[in-house]
C-alpha positions as CSV (number, residue, x, y, z in Angstrom):
1,M,0.0,0.0,0.0
2,S,1.4,3.4,-1.0
3,E,2.0,6.0,1.7
4,R,2.8,9.7,1.6
5,C,6.4,10.9,2.1
6,G,7.1,10.5,5.8
7,W,7.7,14.3,6.4
8,A,4.1,15.2,5.3
9,G,2.2,15.6,8.5
10,P,0.7,15.2,11.0
11,E,-0.8,18.7,10.6
12,Q,-3.3,19.1,7.8
13,I,-1.6,22.2,6.4
14,Y,1.5,20.1,5.8
15,I,-0.4,17.2,4.3
16,D,-2.3,19.6,2.0
17,Y,1.0,21.2,0.9
18,H,2.5,17.8,0.1
19,D,-0.6,16.6,-1.7
20,T,-1.2,19.6,-3.9
21,E,2.0,21.7,-4.3
22,W,5.3,20.1,-3.3
23,G,7.0,18.6,-6.4
24,V,4.6,20.1,-8.9
25,P,6.6,21.6,-11.7
26,E,6.4,25.4,-11.5
27,Y,7.0,27.5,-14.6
28,D,5.9,31.0,-13.5
29,S,8.8,33.4,-12.9
30,R,7.3,35.3,-10.1
31,T,6.1,32.2,-8.3
32,L,9.5,30.6,-8.6
33,W,11.0,33.8,-7.1
34,E,8.5,33.7,-4.2
35,K,9.3,30.1,-3.4
36,L,13.0,30.8,-3.5
37,I,12.6,33.7,-1.1
38,L,10.5,31.6,1.3
39,D,13.1,28.9,1.2
40,G,15.6,31.5,2.1
41,F,13.5,32.6,5.1
42,Q,13.4,29.0,6.2
43,A,17.1,28.8,6.7
44,G,17.6,27.7,10.3
45,L,13.9,27.0,10.8
46,S,11.4,24.3,9.9
47,W,9.3,24.5,6.8
48,I,6.1,24.2,8.8
49,T,7.0,27.5,10.5
50,I,7.1,29.2,7.1
51,L,4.1,27.4,5.8
52,K,1.9,28.6,8.7
53,K,3.1,32.2,8.1
54,R,3.0,32.1,4.3
55,E,-0.2,34.2,3.9
56,N,1.2,36.7,6.3
57,F,4.3,36.9,4.2
58,R,2.3,37.4,1.1
59,E,0.4,40.3,2.6
60,A,3.5,41.9,4.1
61,F,5.5,41.5,0.8
62,E,2.8,42.8,-1.5
63,G,2.0,39.4,-3.0
64,F,5.7,38.8,-3.6
65,D,5.7,41.2,-6.5
66,P,9.5,41.7,-7.1
67,N,8.9,44.8,-9.2
68,M,7.4,46.5,-6.2
69,I,9.8,45.1,-3.6
70,A,12.8,46.2,-5.7
71,E,11.8,49.8,-5.0
72,W,11.6,49.4,-1.2
73,T,13.8,51.4,1.2
74,E,15.0,51.2,4.8
75,A,11.5,52.4,5.9
76,D,10.1,49.2,4.5
77,V,12.7,47.1,6.2
78,A,11.7,48.9,9.5
79,R,8.0,48.2,8.8
80,L,8.6,44.5,8.2
81,L,10.8,44.2,11.3
82,A,7.7,45.4,13.3
83,N,5.5,42.7,11.7
84,A,5.0,39.9,14.1
85,G,3.3,37.8,11.4
86,I,6.5,37.1,9.5
87,I,10.1,36.1,10.3
88,R,11.6,39.3,11.6
89,H,15.2,38.8,10.4
90,R,16.9,42.0,9.0
91,G,19.4,40.1,6.9
92,K,16.7,38.0,5.2
93,I,14.4,41.0,4.7
94,E,17.2,43.1,3.2
95,A,18.2,40.2,1.0
96,T,14.7,39.9,-0.3
97,I,14.8,43.5,-1.6
98,G,18.2,42.9,-3.2
99,N,17.0,39.6,-4.6
100,A,14.0,41.4,-6.2
101,R,16.4,43.7,-8.1
102,S,18.5,40.7,-9.2
103,W,15.3,38.9,-10.3
104,Q,14.5,42.0,-12.5
105,E,17.8,41.8,-14.2
106,I,17.5,38.1,-14.9
107,E,13.9,38.4,-15.9
108,A,14.7,41.1,-18.4
109,R,17.6,39.2,-19.9
110,E,16.1,35.8,-20.3
111,G,13.3,35.2,-17.9
112,F,13.8,33.9,-14.4
113,D,11.9,30.7,-15.2
114,R,14.1,29.9,-18.1
115,F,17.2,30.8,-16.2
116,L,16.3,28.1,-13.6
117,W,14.9,25.5,-15.8
118,K,17.8,25.5,-18.2
119,Y,19.8,23.7,-15.5
120,V,17.7,20.6,-16.1
121,D,17.2,21.2,-19.8
122,G,13.6,22.2,-19.1
123,V,12.7,18.7,-17.9
124,P,12.1,17.8,-14.2
125,Q,14.6,15.4,-12.9
126,Q,12.9,12.2,-11.7
127,T,14.4,10.2,-8.8
128,T,13.6,6.7,-7.7
129,H,14.2,6.8,-4.0
130,A,12.0,4.5,-1.8
131,D,13.7,5.8,1.4
132,R,14.0,9.4,2.4
133,A,17.3,8.7,4.1
134,L,18.9,8.2,0.7
135,I,17.9,11.6,-0.6
136,P,20.8,14.2,-0.3
137,T,20.3,17.7,1.0
138,Q,22.4,19.2,-1.8
139,S,24.1,18.2,-5.0
140,P,26.8,19.4,-7.4
141,L,24.0,20.9,-9.5
142,T,22.5,22.9,-6.6
143,A,26.0,24.0,-5.7
144,Q,26.4,25.4,-9.3
145,I,23.0,27.0,-9.3
146,S,23.7,28.6,-5.9
147,K,27.0,29.9,-7.2
148,D,25.3,31.4,-10.3
149,L,22.5,33.0,-8.2
150,K,25.1,34.6,-5.9
151,K,27.0,35.9,-8.9
152,A,23.8,37.5,-10.1
153,G,23.4,39.2,-6.7
154,F,21.1,36.8,-4.8
155,R,21.6,36.1,-1.1
156,F,20.3,33.3,1.2
157,C,20.5,30.8,-1.7
158,G,23.1,28.2,-0.6
159,P,23.2,24.7,-2.1
160,T,20.9,23.2,0.6
161,I,18.3,26.0,0.2
162,V,18.5,25.6,-3.6
163,Y,18.0,21.8,-3.3
164,A,14.9,22.3,-1.1
165,F,13.6,24.9,-3.6
166,M,14.1,22.5,-6.5
167,E,12.1,19.8,-4.7
168,A,9.3,22.2,-3.8
169,T,9.0,23.6,-7.4
170,G,9.3,20.3,-9.2
171,L,12.6,20.9,-10.9
172,I,13.3,17.6,-9.2
173,N,10.6,15.1,-8.3
174,N,11.8,13.7,-5.0
175,H,8.5,12.1,-3.9
176,L,9.4,8.6,-2.8
177,T,8.4,5.9,-5.3
178,T,6.1,4.6,-2.6
179,C,4.3,7.9,-2.4
180,P,1.0,8.3,-4.4
181,R,2.2,11.7,-5.6
182,H,5.3,10.5,-7.3
183,A,3.7,9.4,-10.6
184,P,1.2,12.3,-10.8
185,C,4.0,14.9,-10.4
186,A,6.1,13.1,-13.0
187,A,3.1,13.3,-15.4
188,L,2.9,17.1,-15.0
189,A,6.2,17.8,-16.7
190,R,5.7,19.9,-19.8
191,D,7.5,19.9,-23.2
192,P,10.2,22.6,-22.9
193,A,9.4,23.7,-26.5
194,A,5.8,24.3,-25.5
195,V,6.9,26.4,-22.5
196,W,9.7,28.3,-24.3
197,P,8.9,28.1,-28.0
198,T,12.2,29.8,-29.1
199,S,14.1,27.0,-27.4
200,A,13.2,24.5,-30.2
């Protein structure tokens, strides 16, 4: 009998996240940016902490619109540091503003979605792990992506954060093979030429 990945639960918000979102290939530039930012806020914390505060984050960060956040100033940092509904970490808040500006540059040049998906040739990596203990927390690929993101001006995007981000956004399908979500997530992969027609 198939069972969910062991980390999914016991709280319903965690189960719902696993069943509907985690591992689903994400192709929207802004949504990819939002998820990378939230994974950065997770550093040193548990994902359930971020998940419970996600709607507060979305409200505080203007729906994670990087074009708006890129214009923020120290006054906005002070406002967010006073917001008890989010993680009040100055470094992470300041990094989010800088990361918004870096997103703008990449988005204008090639599209943030394409920038990320090119690392897997536009096709989600499929793993065949039956035991979560066998899944790494980073890889040579996430080390390279982290290095390139930092070169582009991003912060709070180390190899472990990038690996968790890739799992969350379906660039890699790390649902266990015993999990009922493994096959459905694999089936959601799109033809790169359909997503990025000029790539053909």
